[in-house]
N, C-alpha and C positions, 0 to 999 in steps of 0.2 A: 669228506670235509670234516674238519675238527671244529666243534661248536663249544665254546666256553659257556658254562651254565652255572646258575645258582638255584638252590631249592629252598623254599620256605613253606611253612604251613600256618594256618589260622584255625585252631581247634580241629585239626585233622583235614581241613580242606587245603590240599597241597597244590602248589604252583611251581613251575620251573620258570626262571627269568633268564632271557637272553637279550642281547643288545645288538642293534643294527645301525647303519649310518643314515638310514632314511626310512620313511613310512613303508610298511611291509606290503608286498604282494600277497593278497589273502590266499591265493592258490598255493604259492610256494611255502609260506609259513604254515598254512594249514597242513600241508604234507609233513613238515617238520614236527608240528604238534602231535600228529597221529603217531609218528615214530618215537619221539622222545618221551611221550606220555605213556606209552605202552608199558604195563607193569611186568610183563614177562621178558620183553626183548629190548626195552628202553630204560630210561631212568625211572619212570613211573610217576604219574601225577594226575590230578583232576583237570589241569589246564596249563596253558603256556601264556606267559606275559612277555610280549615282544616290545622292548623299549626302543624309542628313537627320538631324535630331536623334535622339539616343539617350538613354534613361533609365539605361542601365547601362554606357555606354562614352563615349569622347570623341566618337564619331561612329558613325552607322549607314551601312553601304554595301550597296546592293543591286546585284547583278551581272546584267546582261542581255546575252545573246549578240547577235551581229550579225543573227540572224534574228528577234529580238524576244523570244525565250524567256528566262524567268527562270532564272538559274543559281544553284545553292545557294551555291557558294563559288568563289573564284579566288585562288590563291597569288600570282600576279603582281599581280592587282588589289588584293589586300590591301596589298602593299608600295607600290603606286602611291598608295594613299590616304595612307600615311604621308608620302611626299614632298610630296603636295599640301597636307597639313596644315602641314608645315614651311614650305613656300613662302608660305602664307597668314599664318602666325603668326610667322615669322622667329625662333622660339626653341623650345627643347625638342627632344628627340631620341627620346622614347619615347611611344607612343600605344596606347590600347586601342580596337580597332575591332570593332563588332558587325557580323557578316556571317553570313547564314544563321541557324542556331540557336545560335551560340556567339559568344564574345568572344575575340579574338586579341590577343596582345601583339606590338607591332611596334617595332623599334628601328633608327634610323639609325646605321650603323657608321662609314663613311668617305666623305668628300666626293670626288666625281669631277667632271669637266667636265659641267655641266648636270644633275647629279644626285648620287646617293649609292648606295653599297652598303648594302642594307637587309636585316635579318633579321626574319622573322615566324614565329609558331607556327601550325601548321595543324591541330593536334589529333591524335587517335589514329586509325590506319587500322582499318577494320572489314571483315573478310573474310566475314562472314555473308551468304549469298546473298540473304536477305530484305532486308538493309540496303542492298545495292548500288543498286537491286535487279536481280537476274538470275534468271530462271526456271530452276530446277535441281532435280533429285531428291536432290541432296546438300546438306548444310548449308553447305558452302563449295565454291567453285570455284577450286582451286589446282592449276595444271599439269594441267588436264583438257582432253581433246579436245572442241572445240566445232565445229559445222558451220555454215557461212554460205553458203547456196546450194550451189554445186558445190565449194566450198573448205572445208577444215578446218584447224584449228591448235590447238596446245596453248596454253591461255590461263589466266591468273590474274585473277580479278575481285575488286574491292574498292571501298570507298567511302572517300574522304578529304574528307567533306563533300559530295562529288558522285561520280557513278559513273565507274568506269574499268575497261577491259579491257586487260590487258597481255600482249603476245605477244613472246617471245624469238625473235630472228632471227639468222642467221649473217651476213647482209649486207642492204643496202637496195636490192639490184639486182632489184627487182620493183615493180609498180605498187601501192605501199603506200597511195597516196591513194585509189585505187578500192576497195581492200579495206577501208580505214578507213571509207569512206562506207557500205559495205554493213554493216559491223559496227555502226556507230553506230545504224543504223535496224533492226537485226535484231529479230525479234519476241521473242526471249528477254530483251530489255532494254525493259521497259515504259515507262521514262522516257528511252529512248535512252542512249547512253554515249559517253564520251571513249575514245579508243583510243591506246595507246602501243606502238610497235614498238621493241624494245630489243635492242641489240647489246652484249654484255658485253666490255669491253676488258680489265679485270682486276678484282680484288676491290674496288678503290677508284675505278673509273671505268666509266661506261656511256655509250653513244651512244643518243639517242632521236629518232625521227621521230614527230611529234605530229599526230594528227587530232582536232580539238576539236569536241565536240558543238555544233552550231549556228553554227560559224564555219569549219569545214574545216581545212585544213593551216595551222598557225600557226608562227611563228618559234620559240616556246618555250611552255611551260606550267608554272606553279608547282605546281599540284596534280598535273599529269601527271608532273613530275619526282619528286614525293613518292611517287606511286603506283607509278612504275616501280622506284624503289629498294626500297620496302616489298615489292613482289611478288618482286623478285629475291632479297631477303633470305629470304623465305619459301621460295624454291626453293633456298636454300643457295649462291647464286652470287656474292653480294657482301657486303661489310661494311655495318654500319649507317650509317657515315659515308662518303659517296660523292659524287664529282663527276659531274654529269649534263651531258653535252656535246650541245648542239643545234647546228644549222648556224650559228646566230647567236652562239654563245658558251656559257659554262658557268654553271650554277646549282649550289649545294652543298646537299646534304641530310644532315641528321643525325637519324636515328630513335633518340631517346634510350631507353636500356634502363631508366633509373631512373624515368622518368615515362611512358613509352610515347607521348610526344608527338613529332611530327615538326617539326623546325625547318628553315627554308628561307632561304637568303640568296643575294644576287646583285645586279646593278646595276639601277637604275631611272633613266630619263632623261626630263626635261621636253622636250616637242617644240614646243608652240605653244598660244596662247590666242586667242579671238576670239568672234564672235557668229554663231550659226547662225540663218538665217531659216527658220523651221519653219511 
């Protein structure tokens, strides 16, 4: 089967976009995601965005990780969808995208070479343990000691449409990838989790090392940036408007106090298009 595809990245967090006539079968598209995202035998990407018609938005986007698992939401993926729609339609700069259980508003802000700076709304963070989900005897897990095998850390857990475990660190001079992998699959997270290691630079800037559920270490993560800022706000360490610095560049997060909604903006770049023989 020949599958037309488009590839984009947001600060190195790369996604392949394909389009279908109806909402996807998670099993069949998950199998496609594993194949096309393979960096040795496929096109290579952190995830697949499967677009289909929506009855309540301009488009529906389902996110699949590189391991074939369905992911509830993706902040970078959301903004990639907006650039893809602009490239196809060649007009308009605001779109409504159905992703997961909600509809997000996305706006193209400023054109850059091969792409745009794009802002999207991610929704409100949910710190209830049952919503993350994380198994806990407490209603919320905020700056609490969690044990992962022989290691323990103070962690804050929350959902921003998908699960996150955020850990503040003084430096990244440790094997955070190995620890991130252990935390992702820890038994306390029944749906696994994304993991953010966060170094606070000042009240308006943090550095993040990202371990993404189903993809591993990624250049950046939109929902990871949002979760990191919200967790650090809850711990009293940063302001609601904050720059999030990854190795590949910066995203900007604004957790609005008037609406409780998180806004995220940063660059999205078109990479390539082609036909994948599946």
